[in-house]
C-alpha positions as a printed Julia matrix, in Angstrom:
310×3 Matrix{Float64}:
  27.78  -15.45   -1.78
  31.71  -17.22   -0.51
  31.75  -19.92    2.39
  33.96  -21.18    4.13
  33.99  -24.35    5.67
  36.05  -25.4     8.01
  36.99  -27.76   11.01
  36.47  -25.18   13.34
  33.2   -23.62   11.94
  32.05  -21.09    8.76
  33.02  -18.25    7.95
  30.37  -16.19    5.12
  30.64  -13.08    3.45
  27.96  -11.46    1.61
  28.1    -9.07   -1.28
  26.07   -6.63   -0.2
  27.4    -2.69   -2.19
  25.96   -0.57    0.52
  26.97    0.79    3.32
  29.6    -1.57    3.29
  31.31   -3.81    0.46
  30.49   -7.3     2.19
  28.65   -8.45    4.95
  31.06  -10.85    7.21
  29.44  -14.02    9.22
  31.97  -15.74   10.77
  31.95  -18.38   13.87
  35.1   -17.92   16.66
  36.34  -21.56   17.26
  35.78  -23.07   20.34
  39.3   -22.33   22.15
  38.77  -18.64   21.19
  38.4   -15.74   24.28
  35.76  -13.98   24.5
  37.31  -10.32   23.29
  35.88   -7.46   22.16
  34.95   -7.76   18.7
  38.29   -5.69   16.58
  39.56   -5.72   12.88
  42.25   -7.6    14.14
  40.56  -10.41   15.56
  38.84  -10.58   12.48
  42.03  -11.0     9.8
  42.93  -13.47   12.13
  39.92  -15.39   11.73
  39.98  -15.34    8.36
  43.58  -15.9     7.72
  43.16  -19.0     9.62
  40.07  -20.12    8.49
  40.6   -19.24    4.39
  44.09  -19.36    3.8
  43.88  -17.33    1.1
  45.05  -13.55    0.62
  41.86  -11.8     2.07
  42.66   -8.45    3.75
  39.76   -6.69    5.6
  39.5    -2.44    5.76
  36.86    0.14    5.93
  34.62   -1.89    8.41
  31.48   -0.11    8.78
  30.04   -2.19   11.88
  31.26   -4.59   13.78
  29.61   -6.52   17.04
  29.48   -9.4    18.86
  26.31  -12.14   19.43
  25.46  -15.24   21.13
  22.94  -17.62   18.7
  19.45  -18.62   20.58
  17.07  -20.93   19.17
  13.86  -20.11   21.02
  10.2   -20.53   19.97
   6.92  -19.31   21.86
   4.45  -21.73   22.98
   1.65  -19.81   21.57
   1.34  -16.66   19.42
  -1.87  -15.21   20.54
  -3.49  -14.93   24.49
  -6.13  -13.2    24.23
  -5.5    -9.67   22.43
  -1.85  -10.28   22.64
   0.51  -11.87   20.05
   3.07  -12.29   19.04
   5.39  -11.94   15.74
   8.76  -12.57   14.31
  11.56  -12.16   17.42
   8.91  -11.85   19.56
   7.87  -15.16   18.71
  11.07  -16.93   17.05
  14.8   -16.72   17.01
  17.33  -18.5    16.12
  20.58  -18.74   14.12
  21.0   -16.74   11.26
  21.62  -20.04    9.11
  19.15  -19.26    5.46
  18.72  -16.11    6.6
  15.13  -16.91    7.45
  14.67  -14.84    9.97
  13.6   -11.28    8.4
  11.1   -13.23    5.89
   9.59  -14.94    8.96
   9.0   -12.05   10.53
   7.33  -10.15    7.97
   5.37  -12.84    6.83
   3.81  -13.09    9.95
   3.55   -9.35   10.43
   1.23   -9.07    7.29
  -0.31  -12.9     8.14
  -1.52  -11.18   11.13
  -1.94   -7.6    10.1
  -4.94   -7.43    7.75
  -6.86  -10.03    9.87
  -6.34   -7.59   12.62
  -7.39   -4.75   10.48
 -10.95   -7.11    9.44
 -11.49   -8.17   12.67
 -11.42   -4.06   14.5
 -12.98   -3.22   11.7
 -16.24   -5.26   12.16
 -16.28   -7.08    8.6
 -14.75  -10.94   10.46
 -15.48  -13.14   13.12
 -13.05  -13.14   15.96
 -12.15  -16.74   15.43
 -10.01  -15.16   12.25
  -7.64  -14.2    14.83
  -7.22  -17.9    15.5
  -5.85  -18.77   12.52
  -2.81  -16.35   12.93
  -1.13  -19.21   15.24
  -2.59  -22.23   13.1
  -1.25  -20.81    9.93
   2.66  -19.08   11.12
   2.84  -21.19   14.37
   3.91  -24.31   12.13
   6.31  -22.35    9.7
   8.39  -20.69   12.68
   8.52  -24.16   14.08
  10.31  -25.45   11.01
  12.67  -23.08   10.36
  13.47  -23.64   14.3
  14.39  -26.66   13.58
  15.48  -25.75    9.59
  18.01  -23.08   11.21
  19.29  -25.97   14.6
  19.92  -28.59   11.85
  21.94  -25.71    9.52
  23.85  -24.44   12.84
  24.81  -28.05   14.24
  26.23  -28.88   11.11
  28.07  -25.84   10.83
  29.84  -25.64   13.95
  30.09  -30.0    15.36
  33.0   -31.97   16.24
  31.65  -35.1    15.54
  34.4   -36.66   13.46
  31.78  -37.47   10.67
  30.32  -34.6    10.27
  33.18  -32.11   10.16
  34.42  -34.9     7.39
  31.52  -33.97    5.76
  31.5   -30.25    6.27
  35.28  -29.89    5.39
  35.41  -32.7     2.61
  32.43  -33.6     1.37
  30.55  -30.01    1.14
  32.86  -28.1    -0.9
  32.37  -30.91   -3.92
  29.43  -31.8    -3.77
  27.61  -28.64   -3.01
  28.04  -27.3    -6.27
  27.57  -30.33   -8.36
  24.28  -30.37   -6.57
  23.03  -26.55   -7.21
  24.13  -27.01  -11.04
  20.86  -28.88  -11.56
  17.41  -26.83  -11.35
  15.91  -29.21   -9.15
  17.73  -28.72   -6.06
  18.51  -25.06   -7.03
  15.21  -24.54   -7.11
  14.49  -26.65   -3.57
  17.27  -24.67   -1.6
  15.23  -21.91   -3.28
  11.66  -22.17   -2.36
  12.92  -23.3     1.21
  15.68  -20.05    1.71
  12.85  -17.37    0.4
   9.83  -19.28    2.15
   7.89  -19.33   -1.13
   7.05  -22.33   -0.36
   5.13  -22.4     2.03
   1.18  -22.8     2.25
  -2.04  -22.98    4.5
  -3.2   -25.45    3.3
  -4.38  -26.76    6.43
  -5.3   -23.62    8.03
  -9.18  -22.97    9.41
  -9.38  -19.93    6.62
  -8.6   -22.47    3.88
 -11.36  -24.5     2.4
 -10.93  -26.47   -1.05
 -13.8   -26.93   -3.09
 -14.21  -28.98   -6.46
 -10.71  -29.52   -7.01
  -9.59  -27.9   -10.83
  -8.41  -31.0   -11.99
  -4.32  -31.6   -10.84
  -2.57  -28.44  -12.46
  -2.54  -25.21  -11.0
  -2.91  -23.58   -7.55
  -4.72  -24.63   -4.83
  -6.42  -23.83   -1.63
  -4.0   -22.83    0.76
  -0.99  -21.88   -1.83
   0.89  -18.82   -2.52
  -0.65  -17.08   -5.69
   1.87  -18.12   -8.36
   2.68  -14.66  -10.96
   1.87  -17.03  -13.42
   0.38  -15.57  -16.64
   2.96  -12.87  -16.32
   1.4    -9.81  -13.6
  -0.76  -11.9   -11.59
   0.46  -10.57   -8.57
   0.48   -7.31  -10.08
  -3.19   -7.66  -10.73
  -3.53   -8.87   -7.27
  -1.78   -6.49   -5.27
  -4.66   -3.66   -4.41
  -6.19   -3.85   -0.73
  -8.26   -6.42    0.2
  -9.88   -9.71   -1.34
 -10.16  -10.68   -5.47
 -11.93  -13.76   -6.7
 -10.3   -14.71   -9.69
 -12.93  -16.17  -12.3
 -11.59  -18.48  -15.04
 -12.58  -19.44  -18.6
 -14.68  -17.74  -21.13
 -16.34  -14.37  -19.45
 -19.65  -15.19  -20.4
 -19.98  -18.13  -17.64
 -19.98  -15.69  -15.46
 -23.19  -14.29  -14.97
 -23.49  -10.48  -13.43
 -26.24  -11.65  -10.93
 -24.28  -14.29   -9.6
 -22.03  -12.04   -8.67
 -23.83   -9.76   -7.01
 -25.78  -12.46   -5.02
 -22.7   -13.61   -3.83
 -20.73  -10.59   -3.04
 -23.84   -8.65   -1.47
 -22.84   -6.72    1.35
 -18.98   -6.98    0.39
 -18.37   -5.66   -2.73
 -15.93   -2.68   -1.0
 -13.95   -5.35    0.17
 -13.78   -8.01   -3.27
 -12.35   -7.15   -6.43
 -13.32   -9.36   -9.32
 -10.75  -10.27  -12.42
 -12.35  -12.33  -15.18
  -8.85  -13.63  -16.18
 -10.18  -16.02  -19.5
  -7.33  -18.21  -20.76
  -4.93  -15.78  -19.09
  -5.46  -17.88  -16.36
  -3.29  -20.31  -13.39
  -5.66  -23.55  -13.65
  -6.45  -24.98  -17.32
  -9.78  -25.81  -16.67
 -12.74  -23.27  -15.76
 -11.91  -22.8   -12.07
 -12.31  -19.76  -10.31
 -11.0   -19.21   -6.47
 -10.35  -16.1    -3.7
  -7.33  -14.01   -2.73
  -6.79  -13.16    0.4
  -4.94   -9.57    1.2
  -1.74  -11.34    1.51
  -1.3   -13.13   -1.65
  -2.65  -16.47   -0.35
  -5.64  -18.38   -2.05
  -8.32  -19.04    0.77
 -10.8   -20.76   -1.49
 -10.95  -22.74   -4.99
 -12.64  -24.45   -6.48
 -13.49  -26.02  -10.29
 -16.18  -24.9   -12.43
 -18.95  -21.95  -12.21
 -21.34  -23.49   -9.31
 -20.37  -20.46   -6.44
 -22.4   -22.16   -3.65
 -19.23  -22.88   -1.75
 -17.23  -19.55   -2.24
 -20.53  -18.16   -0.62
 -20.63  -20.15    2.66
 -16.83  -19.47    2.98
 -17.49  -15.21    2.87
 -20.58  -15.72    5.07
 -18.19  -17.66    7.01
 -15.25  -15.36    7.14
 -15.88  -12.14    5.68
 -18.66  -10.45    6.74
 -21.58   -8.04    4.63
 -21.66   -4.59    5.45
 -25.54   -3.68    5.13
 -26.74   -0.21    5.07
 -27.74    1.41    7.84
């Protein structure tokens, strides 16, 4: 990606490959006329903003749009739900709009499926807003600040944008810490639901390893692929002999069609004997240390209806 930080605003080029080699995103200078978008106008912006000998040609698609920064007060009203751009709309700074909308849909989708099949209480649908609304508000704040930094005429901000950022950003992003933080923020892989009503933290399995509400990591290698199938996944860490079939039959009674069991042995994200329940969207709903499954049983009774023979 190539970024040009100027006094008038920002100009960005993203490599795509297809259907066009590059995607160009530009902000009009404040005094520019609101004319229709054409190749001549865009070439003029490139000439003004870059100072480089860049030549635009063969446009596949061009459009003009205004930026909005709006968020819904609520994501649910009775049987009506909002997701994606209907719930939050903002500038494309950080390119988080698509990720946020997809995560909204996935979070709501599996909950609707369970409730409509009478395999979960209606209260599970209330956790959609509890989990996703804070994420939407966070994205709105982030994109609004990024857009303000990219367009503000404040002398201090303009100096930082045009003089400091081009010199300091490349240096900062060479370090693994800042680079990792930027990646987790923009990709939204660092989102967690630890405060969700549908998240239960049992006996903590030490300081290391994912906690209840965290996204399941892919370590050891292939763990996400093993739990990518439909339904819930119960992860058992430690020697397989610790977990008896009698225990599992009792806890999962009436839910075997929804919950898959994985005995991880030493190939576990937790360094101690522990167990965790992975939701259909890849987040941990329950984590506890040890082999006592009473807490897990209570969590399942609260959020996942058992299916009994008729």
